[in-house]
C-alpha positions as CSV (number, residue, x, y, z in Angstrom):
1,X,10.8,3.9,19.6
2,X,12.8,3.2,15.8
3,X,12.4,6.6,13.3
4,X,8.9,5.7,11.4
5,X,7.9,7.5,8.1
6,X,3.7,6.9,8.1
7,X,1.4,7.3,5.2
8,X,-2.1,8.5,5.8
9,X,-4.6,7.5,3.5
10,X,-8.1,9.3,3.0
11,X,-11.2,9.2,0.7
12,X,-12.8,12.5,1.9
13,X,-12.3,16.2,4.2
14,X,-9.1,15.0,6.1
15,X,-10.1,16.5,9.7
16,X,-8.8,12.6,11.1
17,X,-5.3,13.3,8.8
18,X,-4.6,16.8,10.4
19,X,-5.3,15.8,13.7
20,X,-2.7,12.9,13.8
21,X,-0.7,15.3,12.0
22,X,-0.5,17.4,14.0
23,X,-0.3,15.6,16.7
24,X,3.2,14.7,16.1
25,X,4.7,17.9,15.0
26,X,7.3,18.1,17.1
27,X,7.9,14.4,17.2
28,X,11.5,13.9,16.1
29,X,10.6,10.1,15.9
30,X,7.4,9.8,14.0
31,X,7.0,12.0,10.6
32,X,3.7,12.3,8.5
33,X,5.8,11.6,5.1
34,X,2.4,11.8,2.8
35,X,-1.2,12.3,2.9
36,X,-2.8,9.8,-0.1
37,X,-6.0,9.4,-1.6
38,X,-7.7,7.8,-4.4
39,X,-10.0,11.0,-4.7
40,X,-9.0,14.1,-6.8
41,X,-11.5,16.2,-5.0
42,X,-11.3,15.0,-1.7
43,X,-10.8,17.9,1.1
44,X,-7.8,16.3,2.6
45,X,-5.3,17.3,-0.6
46,X,-6.5,20.8,0.8
47,X,-5.2,20.1,4.0
48,X,-2.0,18.6,2.7
49,X,-1.4,21.7,1.1
50,X,-2.0,23.8,4.3
51,X,-0.1,22.4,6.1
52,X,2.8,21.2,4.1
53,X,2.4,17.5,3.7
54,X,3.1,16.1,0.9
55,X,0.1,14.4,-1.3
56,X,-0.6,11.8,-3.9
57,X,-3.6,11.1,-5.8
58,X,-3.3,7.8,-6.9
59,X,-5.9,5.8,-9.1
60,X,-7.9,2.1,-8.5
61,X,-5.5,0.8,-11.3
62,X,-2.5,2.2,-9.1
63,X,-4.0,0.1,-6.1
64,X,-4.4,-2.8,-8.0
65,X,-1.7,-3.4,-9.6
66,X,0.7,-2.6,-6.9
67,X,2.2,0.4,-8.3
68,X,1.0,1.9,-5.1
69,X,4.3,0.2,-3.5
70,X,6.2,2.1,-5.6
71,X,5.2,5.2,-4.1
72,X,5.3,4.2,-0.6
73,X,9.1,3.3,-1.3
74,X,9.4,6.5,-2.7
75,X,8.6,8.3,0.2
76,X,10.4,5.6,2.7
77,X,7.0,5.0,3.9
78,X,7.0,2.4,6.9
79,X,3.5,2.9,8.0
80,X,-0.1,3.3,7.2
81,X,-2.9,4.6,8.6
82,X,-6.2,4.6,7.1
83,X,-8.4,8.0,8.3
84,X,-11.6,7.5,6.1
85,X,-10.4,5.2,3.4
86,X,-13.0,4.1,1.8
87,X,-11.4,1.4,-0.2
88,X,-10.4,-2.5,0.4
89,X,-7.2,-2.5,1.1
90,X,-5.5,-5.4,-1.3
91,X,-3.5,-8.4,0.1
92,X,-0.6,-7.3,-1.4
93,X,-0.2,-4.5,0.4
94,X,-1.3,-6.1,3.7
95,X,1.5,-8.7,3.2
96,X,3.8,-5.8,2.6
97,X,3.4,-4.2,5.7
98,X,2.1,-6.9,8.2
99,X,0.7,-5.0,11.1
100,X,1.7,-1.7,10.1
101,X,-1.4,-0.7,8.8
102,X,-4.6,0.4,11.1
103,X,-7.9,1.6,10.7
104,X,-10.8,3.3,12.9
105,X,-14.2,2.3,12.4
106,X,-16.6,4.8,13.8
107,X,-18.7,1.9,15.8
108,X,-17.7,-1.0,18.1
109,X,-17.1,-3.4,15.6
110,X,-17.6,-6.7,15.2
111,X,-21.0,-4.4,14.8
112,X,-22.0,-2.1,12.1
113,X,-18.7,-3.0,10.1
114,X,-18.3,-4.4,6.8
115,X,-18.3,-3.1,3.0
116,X,-20.7,0.0,2.5
117,X,-20.7,0.6,6.1
118,X,-19.1,3.8,6.7
119,X,-19.8,7.7,8.1
120,X,-23.3,8.2,8.2
121,X,-24.5,5.0,7.2
122,X,-22.9,3.5,10.5
123,X,-24.7,6.2,12.3
124,X,-27.9,5.8,11.1
125,X,-27.9,2.1,11.4
126,X,-27.1,2.5,15.4
127,X,-30.0,5.0,15.8
128,X,-32.3,2.6,13.5
129,X,-31.4,-0.1,15.8
130,X,-31.9,1.6,19.2
131,X,-28.0,1.0,20.4
132,X,-27.8,2.1,23.9
133,X,-24.0,3.0,23.0
134,X,-21.7,3.3,20.2
135,X,-17.9,4.5,19.9
136,X,-14.5,3.4,17.8
137,X,-12.8,0.6,16.8
138,X,-9.0,1.5,16.0
139,X,-7.9,-1.9,14.1
140,X,-5.2,-3.7,12.2
141,X,-5.9,-3.6,8.3
142,X,-6.4,-7.2,7.0
143,X,-7.9,-8.1,3.0
144,X,-11.5,-7.9,4.0
145,X,-13.3,-5.2,5.7
146,X,-13.7,-4.1,9.1
147,X,-12.3,-7.5,10.0
148,X,-8.4,-6.8,11.4
149,X,-7.5,-7.8,15.2
150,X,-8.8,-5.0,17.3
151,X,-6.3,-2.4,19.0
152,X,-8.5,-0.4,21.1
153,X,-12.3,0.5,21.2
154,X,-13.8,3.6,22.9
155,X,-17.8,4.1,23.8
156,X,-20.2,6.8,24.1
157,X,-23.6,6.6,25.4
158,X,-26.5,7.1,22.2
159,X,-29.6,8.9,23.9
160,X,-33.2,8.3,22.7
161,X,-33.4,11.7,21.4
162,X,-29.8,11.1,19.2
163,X,-29.9,11.7,15.8
164,X,-27.2,10.4,12.9
165,X,-25.5,13.9,13.1
166,X,-25.4,14.0,16.8
167,X,-23.9,10.7,17.5
168,X,-21.5,11.6,14.0
169,X,-20.3,14.6,16.7
170,X,-19.6,12.5,19.9
171,X,-17.7,9.7,17.5
172,X,-15.6,12.5,15.8
173,X,-14.6,13.4,19.4
174,X,-13.4,10.1,20.2
175,X,-11.8,9.6,17.1
176,X,-9.7,13.4,17.8
177,X,-8.9,12.2,21.1
178,X,-7.7,8.7,20.8
179,X,-6.5,8.0,17.3
180,X,-3.1,10.1,17.4
181,X,-2.9,8.1,21.1
182,X,-3.0,4.7,20.2
183,X,-1.0,5.4,16.7
184,X,2.0,6.3,19.2
185,X,1.2,3.6,21.4
186,X,1.2,1.3,18.3
187,X,4.8,2.8,17.4
188,X,6.3,2.5,20.7
189,X,6.2,-1.2,20.7
């Protein structure tokens, strides 16, 4: 495995970002060099401060006009992990990081994916449709929501007494268990 500098993009609390970072502590080949967010009030910023990871808050204009590439070059980023990042990645960024941007989605794609399908909205839809299982999908990012090539899926059962909140707990457990491991496997290739 060659040395990798990872940027983690997150829009919210940053639990997955922190979990991934802790997984790679002590790994001399993988370094989390940056947490990046478009949300200046995201708790992921506090997590970055708490664990000593540099962070950057960028504007949507920065994402649209390509300024984000300057930021990524400044940190020598060569791999991007989306961890609760809710904005569409523009084509120029996908082209600059071919098969080096991955995302995790809280459902078994292609079901319950696409624009507006994230977090509780996904879990509520799974419950409303009386699905017997749900899970996570880790996939490559392209310039469309949740349509990149699937890398890995893990399933959990959905019981008749599950709520969106209890299903979310099951999904979070799968995310925490598998996302860091899958990232590590991808980086070995």
